[in-house]
TIDO-391205 format. One record per residue (C-alpha): x, y, z; residue number from 1. Coordinates in steps of 0.1 Angstrom, whole numbers, plus 5000, padded with zeros to 4 digits. Example, Ala and Ser with C-alpha at 12.3 -4.5 7.8 and 13.67 -1.06 7.14 Angstrom:
TIDO-391205
{{5123,4955,5078},1}
{{5137,4989,5071},2}
END
This chain:
TIDO-391205
{{6069,3242,2624},1}
{{6095,3263,2644},2}
{{6105,3242,2681},3}
{{6084,3258,2709},4}
{{6098,3288,2725},5}
{{6095,3282,2762},6}
{{6106,3313,2786},7}
{{6106,3293,2812},8}
{{6135,3273,2803},9}
{{6165,3280,2830},10}
{{6193,3290,2795},11}
{{6161,3313,2781},12}
{{6152,3325,2816},13}
{{6189,3335,2821},14}
{{6197,3355,2790},15}
{{6161,3373,2796},16}
{{6173,3384,2831},17}
{{6206,3394,2816},18}
{{6189,3418,2792},19}
{{6163,3428,2817},20}
{{6191,3438,2840},21}
{{6204,3459,2810},22}
{{6174,3480,2814},23}
{{6151,3464,2788},24}
{{6116,3458,2799},25}
{{6106,3420,2803},26}
{{6080,3414,2769},27}
{{6110,3434,2748},28}
{{6137,3412,2762},29}
{{6114,3377,2761},30}
{{6111,3388,2723},31}
{{6150,3394,2717},32}
{{6158,3359,2736},33}
{{6133,3341,2707},34}
{{6158,3355,2678},35}
{{6191,3344,2683},36}
{{6212,3366,2657},37}
{{6197,3396,2681},38}
{{6203,3386,2713},39}
{{6244,3371,2701},40}
{{6249,3411,2685},41}
{{6234,3424,2714},42}
{{6252,3401,2739},43}
{{6286,3401,2721},44}
{{6282,3440,2723},45}
{{6278,3436,2759},46}
{{6309,3414,2764},47}
{{6329,3436,2745},48}
{{6325,3471,2758},49}
{{6319,3459,2795},50}
{{6283,3467,2799},51}
{{6275,3433,2818},52}
{{6275,3452,2854},53}
{{6254,3483,2841},54}
{{6218,3492,2840},55}
{{6204,3517,2826},56}
{{6168,3531,2819},57}
{{6149,3514,2793},58}
{{6152,3539,2765},59}
{{6186,3539,2772},60}
{{6187,3500,2768},61}
{{6168,3500,2737},62}
{{6196,3524,2720},63}
{{6221,3500,2722},64}
{{6197,3474,2708},65}
{{6193,3491,2682},66}
{{6231,3501,2678},67}
{{6239,3461,2682},68}
{{6217,3454,2652},69}
{{6225,3478,2627},70}
{{6264,3487,2640},71}
{{6280,3451,2629},72}
{{6299,3470,2603},73}
{{6317,3495,2623},74}
{{6352,3490,2641},75}
{{6356,3488,2676},76}
{{6365,3526,2680},77}
{{6336,3541,2660},78}
{{6309,3519,2681},79}
{{6325,3524,2713},80}
{{6323,3564,2707},81}
{{6283,3560,2702},82}
{{6283,3538,2730},83}
{{6299,3568,2753},84}
{{6276,3590,2739},85}
{{6243,3568,2743},86}
{{6259,3562,2781},87}
{{6254,3598,2784},88}
{{6224,3609,2776},89}
{{6237,3624,2742},90}
{{6219,3600,2719},91}
{{6185,3586,2733},92}
{{6165,3569,2704},93}
{{6168,3545,2677},94}
{{6163,3570,2649},95}
{{6190,3587,2662},96}
{{6214,3557,2668},97}
{{6205,3546,2624},98}
{{6218,3584,2620},99}
{{6246,3582,2641},100}
{{6257,3551,2628},101}
{{6252,3565,2589},102}
{{6273,3593,2597},103}
{{6306,3573,2613},104}
{{6303,3548,2581},105}
{{6306,3572,2559},106}
{{6335,3591,2581},107}
{{6370,3582,2558},108}
{{6385,3555,2577},109}
{{6413,3569,2601},110}
{{6403,3603,2605},111}
{{6387,3615,2636},112}
{{6349,3620,2642},113}
{{6340,3655,2639},114}
{{6320,3661,2670},115}
{{6298,3689,2661},116}
{{6289,3675,2627},117}
{{6281,3641,2646},118}
{{6257,3658,2669},119}
{{6241,3677,2637},120}
{{6236,3645,2620},121}
{{6220,3628,2650},122}
{{6199,3653,2666},123}
{{6220,3655,2692},124}
{{6209,3683,2720},125}
{{6174,3688,2700},126}
{{6146,3691,2724},127}
{{6117,3700,2707},128}
{{6087,3708,2725},129}
{{6047,3700,2718},130}
{{6045,3733,2721},131}
{{6074,3743,2691},132}
{{6062,3716,2667},133}
{{6031,3736,2648},134}
{{6056,3763,2636},135}
{{6081,3737,2621},136}
{{6050,3714,2611},137}
{{6043,3752,2590},138}
{{6075,3754,2576},139}
{{6080,3719,2562},140}
{{6045,3715,2546},141}
{{6056,3749,2528},142}
{{6085,3731,2517},143}
{{6070,3705,2498},144}
{{6066,3701,2463},145}
{{6030,3698,2465},146}
{{6007,3703,2499},147}
{{5985,3675,2515},148}
{{5954,3676,2497},149}
{{5931,3652,2522},150}
{{5934,3627,2547},151}
{{5947,3601,2528},152}
{{5977,3628,2528},153}
{{5986,3617,2567},154}
{{6005,3585,2562},155}
{{6025,3601,2535},156}
{{6036,3630,2553},157}
{{6042,3613,2585},158}
{{6066,3591,2564},159}
{{6085,3624,2549},160}
{{6088,3641,2582},161}
{{6109,3609,2595},162}
{{6128,3607,2563},163}
{{6135,3643,2560},164}
{{6163,3670,2570},165}
{{6137,3687,2595},166}
{{6146,3688,2629},167}
{{6106,3678,2636},168}
{{6122,3645,2626},169}
{{6141,3644,2660},170}
{{6107,3655,2682},171}
{{6084,3624,2697},172}
{{6062,3607,2672},173}
{{6032,3611,2684},174}
{{6034,3643,2699},175}
{{6039,3652,2661},176}
{{6011,3629,2652},177}
{{5988,3652,2671},178}
{{5995,3682,2658},179}
{{5993,3668,2622},180}
{{5961,3656,2626},181}
{{5949,3686,2643},182}
{{5961,3706,2613},183}
{{5940,3682,2592},184}
{{5911,3686,2611},185}
{{5917,3724,2605},186}
{{5919,3719,2568},187}
{{5897,3694,2557},188}
{{5874,3687,2590},189}
{{5871,3657,2609},190}
{{5886,3621,2601},191}
{{5854,3604,2609},192}
{{5832,3636,2585},193}
{{5857,3628,2557},194}
{{5850,3590,2558},195}
{{5815,3598,2561},196}
{{5819,3624,2528},197}
{{5836,3596,2508},198}
{{5808,3568,2521},199}
{{5784,3595,2504},200}
{{5801,3603,2476},201}
{{5803,3562,2466},202}
{{5773,3552,2478},203}
{{5750,3546,2450},204}
{{5716,3535,2469},205}
{{5684,3549,2459},206}
{{5656,3563,2479},207}
{{5640,3529,2488},208}
{{5600,3529,2479},209}
{{5573,3514,2496},210}
{{5559,3481,2489},211}
{{5529,3464,2492},212}
{{5535,3436,2508},213}
{{5519,3410,2531},214}
{{5519,3404,2564},215}
{{5547,3374,2570},216}
{{5532,3340,2580},217}
{{5540,3321,2606},218}
{{5563,3301,2590},219}
{{5583,3326,2573},220}
{{5585,3348,2606},221}
{{5597,3312,2626},222}
{{5628,3316,2599},223}
{{5636,3348,2602},224}
{{5671,3349,2624},225}
{{5693,3377,2630},226}
{{5723,3374,2655},227}
{{5738,3411,2677},228}
{{5767,3416,2696},229}
{{5778,3438,2723},230}
{{5814,3444,2707},231}
{{5801,3459,2673},232}
{{5764,3465,2684},233}
{{5753,3454,2651},234}
{{5728,3424,2637},235}
{{5737,3400,2616},236}
{{5717,3410,2590},237}
{{5724,3441,2562},238}
{{5743,3447,2531},239}
{{5772,3454,2522},240}
{{5795,3448,2494},241}
{{5819,3414,2490},242}
{{5847,3430,2480},243}
{{5863,3454,2508},244}
{{5888,3480,2495},245}
{{5918,3468,2506},246}
{{5941,3494,2526},247}
{{5974,3504,2514},248}
{{5994,3529,2536},249}
{{6011,3503,2551},250}
{{6025,3494,2519},251}
{{6030,3530,2515},252}
{{6048,3536,2542},253}
{{6073,3517,2573},254}
{{6084,3482,2574},255}
{{6067,3468,2544},256}
{{6079,3497,2522},257}
{{6112,3486,2524},258}
{{6120,3454,2509},259}
{{6139,3447,2479},260}
{{6131,3454,2446},261}
{{6126,3416,2422},262}
{{6159,3404,2416},263}
{{6181,3421,2441},264}
{{6177,3393,2466},265}
{{6214,3375,2465},266}
{{6221,3344,2451},267}
{{6253,3317,2447},268}
{{6251,3318,2410},269}
{{6248,3344,2386},270}
{{6223,3324,2367},271}
{{6200,3318,2390},272}
{{6191,3359,2388},273}
{{6186,3356,2354},274}
{{6166,3328,2354},275}
{{6144,3342,2380},276}
{{6142,3374,2363},277}
{{6134,3356,2331},278}
{{6104,3336,2346},279}
{{6091,3362,2369},280}
{{6094,3390,2344},281}
{{6097,3415,2373},282}
{{6063,3410,2392},283}
{{6066,3408,2424},284}
{{6055,3369,2439},285}
{{6040,3359,2469},286}
{{6024,3329,2486},287}
{{6001,3324,2512},288}
{{6009,3289,2533},289}
{{5986,3275,2556},290}
{{5986,3244,2571},291}
{{5948,3229,2560},292}
{{5946,3215,2594},293}
{{5915,3239,2607},294}
{{5899,3273,2605},295}
{{5917,3303,2605},296}
{{5920,3325,2627},297}
{{5920,3363,2633},298}
{{5952,3364,2631},299}
{{5957,3348,2597},300}
{{5936,3382,2586},301}
{{5971,3398,2589},302}
{{5988,3373,2570},303}
{{5968,3373,2547},304}
{{5966,3412,2543},305}
{{6002,3409,2542},306}
{{6009,3384,2519},307}
{{5984,3390,2490},308}
{{5981,3433,2499},309}
{{6013,3432,2488},310}
{{6018,3418,2457},311}
{{5986,3429,2446},312}
{{6000,3468,2457},313}
{{6028,3460,2436},314}
{{6008,3446,2409},315}
{{6019,3412,2412},316}
{{6005,3378,2417},317}
{{5997,3357,2453},318}
{{5995,3318,2454},319}
{{5972,3296,2477},320}
{{5996,3270,2486},321}
{{5984,3244,2508},322}
{{6011,3233,2527},323}
{{5994,3195,2532},324}
{{6025,3175,2541},325}
{{6012,3159,2574},326}
{{5981,3135,2563},327}
{{5971,3128,2598},328}
{{5960,3161,2608},329}
{{5941,3174,2571},330}
{{5909,3176,2562},331}
{{5886,3183,2532},332}
{{5867,3207,2551},333}
{{5894,3227,2560},334}
{{5905,3233,2522},335}
{{5874,3248,2512},336}
{{5871,3270,2541},337}
{{5909,3288,2538},338}
{{5895,3292,2501},339}
{{5864,3308,2508},340}
{{5882,3327,2536},341}
{{5904,3344,2518},342}
{{5884,3355,2489},343}
{{5855,3368,2513},344}
{{5885,3388,2531},345}
{{5888,3404,2497},346}
{{5922,3387,2477},347}
{{5917,3362,2447},348}
{{5946,3330,2444},349}
{{5970,3330,2412},350}
{{5970,3300,2415},351}
{{5959,3273,2443},352}
{{5988,3248,2450},353}
{{5999,3222,2473},354}
{{6030,3211,2489},355}
{{6024,3176,2480},356}
{{6023,3187,2443},357}
{{6061,3186,2447},358}
{{6070,3154,2467},359}
{{6089,3138,2432},360}
{{6113,3169,2427},361}
{{6112,3171,2469},362}
{{6125,3139,2469},363}
{{6148,3141,2444},364}
{{6162,3172,2454},365}
{{6168,3154,2495},366}
{{6188,3124,2472},367}
{{6210,3151,2461},368}
{{6215,3165,2487},369}
{{6228,3134,2506},370}
{{6249,3127,2473},371}
{{6263,3163,2481},372}
{{6275,3151,2518},373}
{{6248,3170,2536},374}
{{6226,3151,2544},375}
{{6224,3114,2565},376}
{{6201,3084,2574},377}
{{6200,3089,2614},378}
{{6180,3062,2632},379}
{{6183,3078,2668},380}
{{6153,3079,2689},381}
{{6135,3111,2698},382}
{{6153,3113,2735},383}
{{6189,3109,2711},384}
{{6183,3134,2690},385}
{{6172,3158,2712},386}
{{6201,3150,2739},387}
{{6228,3156,2708},388}
{{6213,3186,2697},389}
{{6215,3201,2735},390}
{{6188,3188,2754},391}
{{6174,3228,2746},392}
{{6201,3240,2768},393}
{{6228,3250,2734},394}
{{6263,3229,2729},395}
{{6251,3205,2705},396}
{{6273,3178,2693},397}
{{6276,3155,2663},398}
{{6248,3125,2660},399}
{{6271,3088,2662},400}
{{6252,3089,2622},401}
{{6266,3123,2608},402}
{{6295,3107,2588},403}
{{6281,3076,2573},404}
{{6287,3070,2542},405}
{{6269,3087,2515},406}
{{6263,3058,2495},407}
{{6248,3040,2528},408}
{{6223,3068,2533},409}
{{6212,3065,2498},410}
{{6204,3029,2502},411}
{{6185,3036,2534},412}
{{6170,3066,2522},413}
{{6156,3044,2497},414}
{{6144,3015,2516},415}
{{6126,3043,2541},416}
{{6109,3055,2511},417}
{{6093,3016,2501},418}
{{6083,3016,2535},419}
{{6109,2993,2550},420}
{{6106,3010,2589},421}
{{6083,3019,2612},422}
{{6074,3054,2620},423}
{{6098,3067,2646},424}
{{6129,3046,2638},425}
{{6150,3062,2616},426}
{{6147,3098,2598},427}
{{6169,3119,2573},428}
{{6185,3146,2587},429}
{{6205,3173,2569},430}
{{6241,3180,2580},431}
{{6244,3219,2585},432}
{{6264,3239,2609},433}
{{6268,3227,2646},434}
{{6288,3259,2658},435}
{{6261,3283,2645},436}
{{6244,3298,2677},437}
{{6213,3291,2662},438}
{{6193,3255,2671},439}
{{6181,3252,2631},440}
{{6213,3247,2625},441}
{{6214,3218,2645},442}
{{6209,3190,2619},443}
{{6175,3196,2617},444}
{{6152,3166,2604},445}
{{6143,3167,2568},446}
{{6121,3138,2562},447}
{{6105,3112,2588},448}
{{6083,3084,2582},449}
{{6044,3081,2581},450}
{{6024,3050,2568},451}
{{5993,3074,2570},452}
{{5976,3077,2534},453}
{{5978,3111,2521},454}
{{5943,3129,2508},455}
{{5962,3136,2474},456}
{{5984,3107,2465},457}
{{5969,3082,2487},458}
{{5995,3054,2498},459}
{{6023,3062,2474},460}
{{6046,3081,2497},461}
{{6057,3063,2532},462}
{{6078,3091,2542},463}
{{6069,3132,2543},464}
{{6090,3156,2544},465}
{{6094,3182,2573},466}
{{6083,3220,2575},467}
{{6123,3227,2577},468}
{{6128,3210,2543},469}
{{6096,3218,2524},470}
{{6087,3256,2526},471}
{{6119,3271,2511},472}
{{6122,3251,2486},473}
{{6088,3250,2474},474}
{{6089,3287,2475},475}
{{6121,3287,2455},476}
{{6101,3264,2426},477}
{{6071,3290,2425},478}
{{6100,3313,2426},479}
{{6087,3336,2456},480}
{{6104,3371,2454},481}
{{6092,3378,2493},482}
{{6086,3350,2516},483}
{{6063,3365,2540},484}
{{6058,3351,2576},485}
{{6057,3361,2619},486}
{{6088,3368,2637},487}
{{6090,3333,2647},488}
{{6108,3325,2618},489}
{{6132,3351,2622},490}
{{6160,3318,2632},491}
{{6146,3295,2605},492}
{{6157,3318,2578},493}
{{6192,3306,2581},494}
{{6183,3274,2577},495}
{{6160,3282,2546},496}
{{6189,3304,2534},497}
{{6213,3269,2537},498}
{{6193,3246,2521},499}
{{6183,3269,2489},500}
{{6226,3274,2485},501}
{{6232,3239,2497},502}
{{6214,3221,2464},503}
{{6223,3256,2438},504}
{{6182,3264,2438},505}
{{6162,3299,2439},506}
{{6169,3316,2470},507}
{{6136,3342,2480},508}
{{6144,3365,2508},509}
{{6120,3360,2541},510}
{{6111,3389,2560},511}
{{6091,3383,2590},512}
{{6068,3407,2607},513}
{{6048,3407,2643},514}
{{6020,3380,2642},515}
{{5985,3394,2658},516}
{{5977,3388,2691},517}
{{5945,3394,2709},518}
{{5941,3400,2747},519}
{{5913,3383,2765},520}
{{5909,3352,2743},521}
{{5932,3327,2725},522}
{{5933,3315,2692},523}
{{5948,3280,2697},524}
{{5929,3254,2674},525}
{{5935,3230,2703},526}
{{5922,3247,2730},527}
{{5892,3259,2703},528}
{{5884,3222,2695},529}
{{5881,3215,2730},530}
{{5853,3238,2735},531}
{{5839,3228,2704},532}
{{5839,3193,2715},533}
{{5826,3196,2752},534}
{{5797,3213,2742},535}
{{5811,3251,2758},536}
{{5804,3267,2721},537}
{{5783,3256,2690},538}
{{5808,3253,2665},539}
{{5842,3265,2653},540}
{{5817,3302,2639},541}
{{5801,3304,2670},542}
{{5804,3337,2669},543}
{{5820,3341,2708},544}
{{5854,3330,2692},545}
{{5876,3345,2674},546}
{{5881,3320,2638},547}
{{5871,3338,2609},548}
{{5842,3320,2600},549}
{{5831,3333,2635},550}
{{5833,3368,2631},551}
{{5818,3369,2596},552}
{{5786,3348,2610},553}
{{5790,3375,2635},554}
{{5784,3401,2613},555}
{{5817,3417,2608},556}
{{5822,3431,2573},557}
{{5857,3421,2559},558}
{{5867,3452,2553},559}
{{5866,3462,2594},560}
{{5889,3436,2597},561}
{{5916,3453,2572},562}
{{5911,3481,2588},563}
{{5918,3468,2620},564}
{{5954,3456,2605},565}
{{5958,3484,2585},566}
{{5953,3509,2618},567}
{{5974,3485,2636},568}
{{6006,3483,2615},569}
{{6029,3462,2604},570}
{{6061,3464,2624},571}
{{6087,3435,2639},572}
{{6078,3443,2675},573}
{{6056,3416,2692},574}
{{6029,3431,2709},575}
{{5990,3425,2723},576}
{{5962,3440,2712},577}
{{5930,3450,2735},578}
{{5897,3435,2725},579}
{{5881,3475,2733},580}
{{5907,3482,2704},581}
{{5892,3455,2680},582}
{{5856,3467,2689},583}
{{5863,3504,2683},584}
{{5874,3497,2648},585}
{{5847,3476,2637},586}
{{5821,3504,2653},587}
{{5838,3529,2634},588}
{{5840,3510,2604},589}
{{5802,3503,2609},590}
{{5792,3537,2611},591}
{{5804,3552,2581},592}
{{5787,3520,2565},593}
{{5761,3504,2575},594}
{{5727,3511,2572},595}
{{5704,3516,2605},596}
{{5671,3505,2613},597}
{{5649,3505,2641},598}
{{5647,3476,2664},599}
{{5632,3466,2694},600}
{{5649,3435,2719},601}
{{5623,3433,2744},602}
{{5588,3453,2735},603}
{{5564,3464,2754},604}
{{5531,3476,2734},605}
{{5524,3511,2737},606}
{{5485,3527,2726},607}
{{5479,3563,2719},608}
{{5449,3567,2731},609}
{{5438,3602,2716},610}
{{5442,3588,2680},611}
{{5412,3568,2665},612}
{{5418,3530,2654},613}
{{5426,3532,2618},614}
{{5448,3560,2626},615}
{{5485,3554,2602},616}
{{5508,3586,2591},617}
{{5536,3577,2567},618}
{{5569,3584,2581},619}
{{5606,3589,2564},620}
{{5634,3576,2585},621}
{{5668,3581,2570},622}
{{5691,3546,2568},623}
{{5720,3569,2585},624}
{{5712,3603,2599},625}
{{5749,3618,2584},626}
{{5749,3601,2552},627}
{{5722,3616,2534},628}
{{5736,3592,2502},629}
{{5721,3559,2520},630}
{{5685,3569,2516},631}
{{5655,3568,2531},632}
{{5626,3538,2541},633}
{{5596,3546,2547},634}
{{5572,3537,2579},635}
{{5540,3542,2595},636}
{{5533,3562,2624},637}
{{5501,3538,2644},638}
{{5481,3541,2673},639}
{{5496,3510,2685},640}
{{5536,3503,2688},641}
{{5567,3488,2702},642}
{{5593,3502,2722},643}
{{5615,3483,2746},644}
{{5613,3477,2780},645}
{{5645,3492,2790},646}
{{5629,3525,2777},647}
{{5603,3530,2804},648}
{{5600,3534,2842},649}
{{5575,3530,2867},650}
{{5588,3556,2887},651}
{{5606,3586,2874},652}
{{5639,3608,2887},653}
{{5652,3639,2870},654}
{{5686,3620,2857},655}
{{5657,3605,2834},656}
{{5649,3614,2806},657}
{{5629,3581,2789},658}
{{5593,3569,2794},659}
{{5579,3574,2827},660}
{{5551,3580,2841},661}
{{5534,3617,2832},662}
{{5569,3622,2812},663}
{{5566,3633,2776},664}
{{5593,3614,2751},665}
{{5603,3621,2716},666}
{{5602,3592,2690},667}
{{5624,3586,2664},668}
{{5613,3609,2632},669}
{{5576,3604,2646},670}
{{5553,3634,2643},671}
{{5551,3643,2676},672}
{{5560,3631,2710},673}
{{5538,3609,2733},674}
{{5533,3613,2773},675}
{{5526,3581,2793},676}
{{5494,3583,2814},677}
{{5487,3549,2827},678}
{{5507,3513,2822},679}
{{5493,3476,2830},680}
{{5520,3448,2845},681}
{{5512,3410,2850},682}
{{5502,3403,2881},683}
{{5522,3371,2883},684}
{{5552,3382,2871},685}
{{5557,3417,2875},686}
{{5558,3425,2840},687}
{{5550,3456,2823},688}
{{5524,3442,2796},689}
{{5509,3476,2787},690}
{{5515,3511,2781},691}
{{5488,3538,2774},692}
{{5501,3574,2760},693}
{{5490,3607,2745},694}
{{5499,3620,2713},695}
{{5515,3656,2720},696}
{{5498,3675,2688},697}
{{5527,3698,2678},698}
{{5495,3726,2673},699}
{{5483,3720,2707},700}
{{5493,3753,2726},701}
{{5508,3734,2759},702}
{{5524,3703,2738},703}
{{5553,3692,2762},704}
{{5584,3690,2743},705}
{{5605,3660,2750},706}
{{5645,3656,2763},707}
{{5651,3625,2747},708}
{{5639,3601,2719},709}
{{5637,3569,2716},710}
{{5633,3541,2688},711}
{{5600,3524,2678},712}
{{5582,3497,2656},713}
{{5549,3499,2646},714}
{{5529,3476,2660},715}
{{5506,3463,2631},716}
{{5536,3461,2602},717}
{{5564,3448,2628},718}
{{5586,3419,2616},719}
{{5589,3394,2647},720}
{{5624,3378,2649},721}
{{5627,3344,2663},722}
{{5659,3344,2681},723}
{{5682,3378,2685},724}
{{5717,3360,2696},725}
{{5737,3389,2719},726}
{{5772,3379,2731},727}
{{5793,3384,2757},728}
{{5827,3378,2758},729}
{{5827,3341,2762},730}
{{5856,3339,2791},731}
{{5851,3359,2826},732}
{{5888,3364,2833},733}
{{5915,3382,2811},734}
{{5932,3367,2799},735}
{{5914,3333,2802},736}
{{5932,3309,2829},737}
{{5948,3275,2817},738}
{{5917,3259,2831},739}
{{5901,3278,2808},740}
{{5873,3252,2802},741}
{{5861,3263,2835},742}
{{5860,3300,2828},743}
{{5835,3304,2801},744}
{{5805,3325,2809},745}
{{5775,3309,2812},746}
{{5758,3342,2801},747}
{{5783,3349,2776},748}
{{5755,3344,2752},749}
{{5721,3361,2755},750}
{{5687,3351,2737},751}
{{5659,3376,2729},752}
{{5627,3357,2717},753}
{{5602,3388,2712},754}
{{5621,3411,2692},755}
{{5608,3431,2665},756}
{{5621,3450,2633},757}
{{5609,3476,2612},758}
{{5596,3462,2577},759}
{{5622,3479,2560},760}
{{5642,3449,2569},761}
{{5626,3424,2536},762}
{{5637,3456,2512},763}
{{5676,3462,2528},764}
{{5681,3420,2530},765}
{{5667,3415,2496},766}
{{5687,3446,2484},767}
{{5714,3434,2506},768}
{{5717,3399,2489},769}
{{5711,3409,2455},770}
{{5736,3435,2453},771}
{{5765,3410,2468},772}
{{5752,3382,2443},773}
{{5756,3404,2416},774}
{{5794,3416,2424},775}
{{5801,3375,2435},776}
{{5792,3363,2400},777}
{{5814,3394,2387},778}
{{5841,3389,2410},779}
{{5846,3351,2404},780}
{{5843,3359,2363},781}
{{5868,3382,2368},782}
{{5893,3357,2393},783}
{{5885,3330,2369},784}
{{5900,3354,2343},785}
{{5928,3366,2355},786}
{{5938,3333,2376},787}
{{5966,3304,2364},788}
{{5946,3279,2375},789}
{{5950,3252,2401},790}
{{5962,3216,2402},791}
{{5932,3193,2402},792}
{{5933,3154,2414},793}
{{5902,3145,2390},794}
{{5877,3131,2413},795}
{{5889,3143,2440},796}
{{5859,3157,2465},797}
{{5881,3175,2486},798}
{{5892,3196,2460},799}
{{5885,3234,2472},800}
{{5865,3256,2440},801}
{{5861,3289,2432},802}
{{5821,3295,2431},803}
{{5800,3331,2437},804}
{{5784,3314,2464},805}
{{5818,3315,2487},806}
{{5809,3355,2492},807}
{{5772,3356,2495},808}
{{5756,3348,2530},809}
{{5734,3358,2554},810}
{{5763,3380,2568},811}
{{5760,3405,2538},812}
{{5726,3411,2559},813}
{{5740,3440,2581},814}
{{5726,3470,2595},815}
{{5731,3492,2629},816}
{{5701,3487,2651},817}
END
């Protein structure tokens, strides 16, 4: 893993302050300092052009950052010209800077820059107001070979505008998006209506017919559980497919659409490219390489979607590779959970591999690195190594062992392998580049002594490779075409490429994207473990957490998680997303996909006085009022029914429209509204125990008209739910403080023990499980047929196994209550 970034470190804080003074926002300056090449480029630009004592607005400072990144090939005069135009305010946006650099690069050497042509190419002086955008948009669309035909054209259209010659590309991007969405609404209806129409077209749910069903026994009822969440308004219950639709817009446009084609990544020798293309046959190969030392969290959804989705979009393959080089932290349950999570999200590994599969080969390459004079054995302790590497302040110095003779390092490394040293007594370090400004190049450790047994190789090894040594070489062994990781590994790219070239092996290309961060919670395995160990949450799958197994248990569909990542997009810009945004995406997803049932959390009985005791009227209730294709279910309207206690007040008021003494309210899809005539209370608790009403028959001349409708469940057929768990935010503070354990809200879990639900629940639950099992079996069979197989250790009970049951569970029973 990369060394921990500490913004409070004096040297780091000085750099952040330098760029903040230039005009960057503190978060942007901090993120820049995380990337040595980026901050070195901007610092060099500031030094060369006398910008250290100048301060600009945030937009101008951002333009200078862009220039430092894309203008490296420009000569001093050319770069100075662009800086002058930025300082004047002529060039304001990153897109303008990119266009300016492109123009200047194409300008013949020694030829003066034509200012008029430059201004036109860089959009100088073009100020487009929101009012001008619709007309320009109409003109741009009329120039296209084929006009947009649905809401699915939104992303490609916006991407096309950005790369076009239209003046629209210089307009404010948010204003352009708003205008396009307005136009699409006029042409294709609202986005929600379009989504509903798609769901209706795809739905294959036959109308549910009423089934004769015996009243559930007490044993059956005691096992009926539902969980609900305030964030998604869903009870963990009903049915959706286990194979979610995987969004593709993030791969068609933006950051992920700009990667190299297979074979275009440079190699130190031509034969390496030839061998790579012969093996891959031009197919994209990616990998998802988790450490099996904990359960995956919501941040991993983005990594899984990017790694697997990119290969799938391009017709390629993805390895699930367990990075199992730390034998002390790994457990068998984590291996199985990771595989199940990947599959639940809708992806299938082409092959399951382990870094430990390559221990012999990695050891041989470490020996070869020593023979080439690019590695040495070091007996310095950890403090001395840190001191030599600059102590976190830069200016590294050579280790005293750096020039150890090759033969001596080979002997000592062999002795390390044979168990001749204790832990932390010795290590193998790579002989890299101490003059680099990148700490990853300051002779990082390649191997260390660990005497713990490994879950796959037993006691064979006394030394284990580090992440920095293992990761790039395993990528090379597997012919990974695109090594995709998060931006904290940007500095590691230099050492990644150095090691591949030092050993003359195939060198994959690493790309970095910003990780997914959620506000109001944390994703740290260490912190979650403390919550579990101290009994502050039930376990790692407690639905108040943001581990994927917790989200799955909460009832959130995998497709909603993928939709959330897709909506956020994939860029290199670090950001933190509010939980409310996540909840909003989940709600919208469920709105288009989950059926609805009537459920009463806190029931109070209603008795209708003016109907006979055997009164029973069949009522057809739609599973979704806006999506007829979902079908209907049938229930009965009876003399006795349940409504929620929150839908009744003893004292009426003008702004209250639900049930109260003398007041009329509608019951959803019931034949007529009811009017309250009296009620009964428990004298000890003051709780309403019964409400008596009359039915306002439609034929009556003076029937009262309701102003509101509430849900209900008929009493004779109601299914009692043993527990409904309603989840509120786990922490009282946002973000949680350092002493987060004391900040846990004791009321974050609310349990209802008397809830009832309409009898159609049984039909939907059975259908949801049956559909999920059928799809899971088909998907698993196909996955096994298309898989290259997994490396297997005979008799290893911890080996993760692909089977159909991984995709089927109570979370498949999903509905909106």
